N, C-alpha and C positions, 0 to 999 in steps of 0.2 A: 705359872710362869710367862704367859702372854702379856702380862702386864706389867714385866718388869724391864727397866732399861739396863744395859751392860756398857761397861767402858772397857776397851781393849788398849793398854798401854805398852809400847816397847819402846827400847831405845832404837835409835834410828838404824835401820838394817841394811845390810848388803843385799847382793842378788840372788844368794843362796838361800834368804829366807823370806823372799817374795811367796813361795808357795804354803810355807807353813803358814805364814800370815793369811794368806788368802783362804787357806782351807778353816782356819779358825774361826774366820768372820763370818764365813759363809754357814758353817755349824750353828754359831749362836744367832744369827740372824735369822735362824728357823725355831728358834727358841725364846726369843725376847720382842719387845713389843719395839723397841729402837736400838741399836748398836753405836756406838761412838769409839772412834778409834784415832788414838794418837801415836804417829809414828813418822819416819822421815826418811831421806836419801832414798834407797830403792822402794820404800813404802810407797811413793809416787805412782809405781806402775799398778801396785795393788788397788789402789784410789782410782786409776784409771779402769781398771777391769771391773770394780764394784760403783759404778758412779751413783747407785741408789743409797750408797752408804753414807754417814755423816764422818768426815775425814778430817783430822786437825793435822797439817804437815810440817815438818821442821827438818832444816837442814843443817846437818853436822860435819863439821871438819875436824879432823882429828889433830893436826899439826904438825910442822916438821922437826919440833925439838920437844925435849920433856917437860918444858915450862909451858908451853903454848899448849900441848896435849892434855896437861891438867886444868889450865884455865878453860880450855872448850869443853872439856869434860864437865865441868862444874856449871858453864854457861848453859849447857844443854840440859842439864839435869833442874837448872832453875827455870829454863824456859818451857820444858816438859811440865813442871810443878804450875806454873802460871796456867796453861792450857788447861790442867786439870781443875783449877779453882775456877774456871770458866764454865765448866761443863758440869761442876759438882751437885748443881742442884737438880740436875736432868737424870744423873746417873745412881742406880741403886745398888750396885755391885761393880768393884774392879777387878779386871783380870790384867794380870802381869806376866807375858809369854816372852820368849825371844829376847834375852838381854833385859827383860823388865825386872828381874829379880836384884839387881843391884840399883836401882832407882828408888834410893833411901827416902829422899826429899816427898817423893810421891807417895809411897807408903804412910809416911808420917801423916801425910795431909789426909789421906784417905781412912786412918784410923782416928784423927781428930775429929772428923765429921762423921763419925761412926757408921763408915760404909764397909761392908765385908771386902777383904783382899783375898784374891785367889791367886796363887803364886804357880803358873803351868811351866815346868821345867822342861825345856828341849834338850839342855846339855847340863853337865856340871861344871858350874862356873870355876870351881876350884881346880879341876882338871885341864879345863879350857886355858885357864890364866897361866898354868904352870908352864906352857908351850908359848907363852907371848909375856916373857920376862920385863916388864917396863915398872917406871916408878909408880904406874897406876894400879899395878897388879896386886898390892896389899891392899889398897883401898876398896877396889871392886870386890875382893873376896869377901872383906869386911861388910861392906853394904850388903852383900846376898846373904850371909850368914844372920846378920840381923834383922833382914826381911824375914828369913825363912820363920824367925821367932815371934814376928809380928803377924804372920799371915794368919787369915782364917782356916783356910784350907790348902795344902800342897797338893798338886797333879803331877803325877809320874806316869810314863808310859808303861811300866812293869813293877811289881814289887820286889823285882831281882834288884833293882835299882837303889831302894832302899838302903842296903848294905853297901853295895858298890859305890854310890855318892854320900857316904856316911850321913845317913837322915835318920838314924835309928830314933834319936831322941824326938823327931817329930812325928813319929808312926802312927799317933793316935788321930792325926789330923792329915794324914794322907790318902788320898785318892785316885784310882787309876782310871785314865782315860787317853786318849790320843787324838789327833787332828789329821790323821793319814787317811786319806781315802783316795780313789784312782777313779778315772773315766776308762774303763775297760774296752770303750770303743775305740779310745786313741792308743792306751798302751796296751797293744794285743801284737800278738804274733803275726808279722806280714813277710816273713822270711824264715823256712824251716829252719832249724839249728844245721840239720845236716847239709844245706845250700849255702849256708854263710862261709866267706872267705876265712883263711887262717890268720884272724885277728882277735887281740884280747884289750883289754884296756882299762883303766882309771878314768872317771868323770867325777868332779867335785872341786871346792878348793884347793889351791896349791900353797897349804901351810902345813906347819910341822906336825900338829895333831892329829893330821890325816895319814901321816907315814908315806905320803906320796912319795919323797926323797928315797925312802928305802926300797919301794917299787922301782925305781927308776936306777938303783944301785944294783938289783937283783935282775934285770934285764941280760947282761951279757950271760950270765949262768944258762938263763933261759934260752937264748937264743942261738946257744952251742948244742942244747938239747932237740930244740924245735926247729929243724931247717924250714924256710919259706916263711915263718911267722911275721907279722908286722904287730906294731902295737898303737895304741891311742891314749895320749894323755890330754885329756879335755878338761879345761878348766882355767883360771887365773887365780893369782895371789901372789904373797911375798916370796915366794921359792921360785918362782917361774925362772929366774936367771940362775940360780944355782943348779936347777934341773936340768936346763940346758947344757951348762956346762960340765955337769956328770955325764949328759949323754956323748958330748964330745969327747970326753976323757976316755969314755968306753969304747969309743969310735963307732958310734952305733945311731948316730943322727937319721942316717936315710933311711933306717929300720922303724921309725918312731914319727907320727903324725902329733903335732901340737896345735889343734885347732883355734885355740884360747877359748874363752868362754861359751859354752854350746847354751843357747836359750832354751827354754821349758818346750817351747813347741817343736823345737828340733830334735828334742831327745828321743823320740820312739825311733824315727830313721837309723839315728845314730846306733841305739841300744840293738835294733835288729841287724845290724852288721856283725857284733861282737858274738864270737864263741864263749867268751867267759869275761865276767867283771870283777874286777880285784879292788876290794876295800881293805886296805892294810892299816886301818886306824888306831892309835892308841887310845881314843876315848870318842864315845859317841854318845847318842841319844836313839832314835829309831831314823835311820837313814831314809830319806824319801827315795833316793836314786838305788837303793837296794830293791825295794818294794818295784818299782817302775821297771828296772831290769827284769824281775821274776815276772812279772806280767806280760812282757813281751817273750817270754821264753829263754832268757838269758842266763846261765847258771851262775851264781855268785859265789866268789870265794872271800871270806872276810875274818877277819879276828873276832875272837868270843869278848866284844866288850858291849856296854849298854844293854839294848834289847835284841841283838843280834842274835844271841843263842836262843831265844823264843821262836825265833822265824825260820832260822838256818839250821836244822839238823844234820851233821855232817854224813855226806853220801845218801842223803835222803832227799832234802828240800834244796841242798846246796853244800858249800865245802868251807869248812872251819879249820883255820891254822893256828897252829899253837901260840905264835908271837909273829911279831913284824919284821923280825930282822931278816935281812936281803937272801940269807941263805935259807930262812924257813920259807920266805917269799919264792923262791925259785922252786923249791922242793915240791910245795903244795901247789902251783901254778902246773907243773910237770905231771904232778898225780892227777890233777882235776882233766886236764887235757888228754891224758892217756886212759882216763877212765871208760870203760866198756859201757857204763850205765848212764853216760853224759845226758844223753837225750832223755830218759826216764825221769832223772834226776829234775832237769829243767821242766819237764811236764809237771812233776809233782810240786815244786817251788810255785808254778803259774797256779796250780788249782789253790794251795793254801792263801796265795794273795787275795785272789779271785773269792775266797770264802770269807776272809776274815778284815779285808780292808774295804769293806763298803760305804758309800754314804750313810746309808740307813743305819747301820751297825755305829758308828762314830756319834752320829746325832742321838742317839738312845744312849750311848755312854755319858755323854754331857748332860741330857736330859736329868740323868741320875746325879750328876755332881752338881747342877745347879738346884735342884730339890732339897740338896742336903744342907745348902746355906741357910 
């Protein structure tokens, strides 16, 4: 494996995907002779963190209307394919994570050149696009499905995702691995749960599939039960103005902090302030913020989507809510905060993450994946 050169190709990424790309590149760097990365937008920050790796950087602008969005999307696909052609003689295996599953021209090029293609799925394209209904939605979904057919191997975080993401027909070429690992010197408990202020929160993209608007709508009922409670909603996205309006309508703006996007370096202090992190997503893969919170001794309340039920066992390593309706969120937040075993659950969650998300473990998983090719 040390003599193998590997290419990693993503669609230009947002801030929320910096750490997944950084982690995957770091893992593959341990297993390959040389790694070439084609990415863009926030990917420039990853390139600065990994100065010894070879990066080809692209800038993508979505566009202000449907026509320009489609044009710019096609232009970016062509540009990425051009960069792949330039690197093709140096690359033995191509990995497509983080939106790469929709890069159909790139996958066609790899197949024409007889290079193995690994689709590393961090989310369900079909589920994600359902909450981003645009003219591009059917195009992206079609490209992704066709690429699943073309791929040599498909990487999932858990066997449970095969049925959840409707991938049964590709079962024979599915392997299991994830790129999640934590620095437990950074993500650790600095403030014991019992010493933290009455503060709960959400941290992540402010987008529809994350269910954060439902969380905002649940807050009046939560505040009526939990006197003195404050809430943090950290992140940025297209729903920011909608959430602000919802807080104003509920008359609760003075009880909710909106710090905007929180950098990865600043996450540990924020997580060490929270008594509960709420993740009310409609769809997920394996959310980094869940693992980071657990490592900081912060209990997590989440919906049972993606790989979350593999990590959170209700009442043992965290809390699971049946759905993400505002009523269900409120009921379960109150249940979690009133739990007599909250500190024990937080400790169990911390131990689970420390045992299962080490760098050595994920490198071993990816070594097995690459040996299958």
